C-alpha angles and dihedrals in degrees: 000000000000092000090049092053092048092051093049099039093098090053091050092048093049091048091050090049090051092051089053093048096053096062088042090054093052091048094050094048091049093238110164097221114156114249091233092062092050090048090049091053092050092050091047092050091046090052091052091049092048091050090051092050092050091049092046092050095047094047092047099032095112092052093049093047092049093048092046096048114116093198102093117183120222089225122074113256133171109189121185112276100198141284097270113112097252098046091042092051091047091051092049092050092050090047089054093053091043090058091048090048093049092048092051091045090051092050090047091048091052092049091048092049091049090048092049092048090050093049093049093048092046093050093049090048091052092052091063097063090043090056091048091050091048091053091047091052091051089059093046095054096183127140096248088057089071091067090051090049089054092053091045089055090052091050091049092052091045091054090046090053091050090051095049093044090053091049094050093083089056094042095129089061095047110051140073120190114214139149109285131183104244097208092052094048093049091046092052091051091051091048090051088056098038094117089056090050092048095046093050094040093237123151122211115217117201125208098163124129107243094224102048110120128193136186111252145113106269096211097050091039092056089050091052091049091047091056093047093046093046090054092045092052097042092050097043087101101212141021124273091045122130136224115212120210111192138160134216121193117213114177109293093352136077124207118209112199121198108190126180132187095226140123095292129215127284112252093239090055100049096086091049104047092094092055115104117262093005111139103165128202095301093049091054091046096054097033090220103108128091092182091233105085101080091036090059091045091055093045094049092043090054092049092049092048092247126128130223131196134173132213124183142173118201110248095007108066148265133269121203114193124199117193115204134175112258119240125211110252110216094183111059095159094086135260 
């Protein structure tokens, strides 16, 4: 009703002005019209205007109610707005643009699906020659082979990042949240990156209760941990440093802290490390950063209903904290 009144306010104001001008015109011209006749004309015109406004509102009521509704759905909808010419024409125009939008969305969806299928197939194809090269290097066993192994590990991690980045847009179709033992998941991630730990001379230190369980997707969670651990190892700065993995239980949540003793992050870069492709001064210095690892960690954490935060002191180290919902562990007797 409020939208209807706002739309017709100019008409009502012009009508009121006209009704004031008519008696003024008679008075200026000296016409001796009785006041009762003038008043009768004003009342008659007002009745006609009121009848028009009532008819207009009733014939356009559905459109006004729909446009005035504050409950906006996240899904696109185009309900009928009435049979009057204006609501009908508006509905037809919206329907036309809806068809165009859905056609474009369908084409874009097909292109995205084809791109994702290609990326998945390409990554898996690239893993095969990497595995063959790795097996060949194991047979060679010479010192120069170690450098090739290091580069192969970087290629493997790069391909893994490409694969998970491509899957991120289809995350809802590729995850399953279930109770997961936190110590086991963290240990598996450390084992997957053991060559990096060995090559850099970094020692992981666990302070995680063996029986703590959290709700997460094990595959995506290990990928997140892999990105955090890779950063922690690469930016430790020198051998003989340690990475501490500890937990803190707070009510229904568990905080996993990954703390390194590395070079730290410059204060001006801390608020930007989760931005895509941001490497910062330290990343450019060590040539290890792609600028995507922590961005993916934040995106995946959000989709899994986890939270992630980072604290760092330049020259002392960095702590990344993942907060996960605690799961009830029915089996406390051990694996």
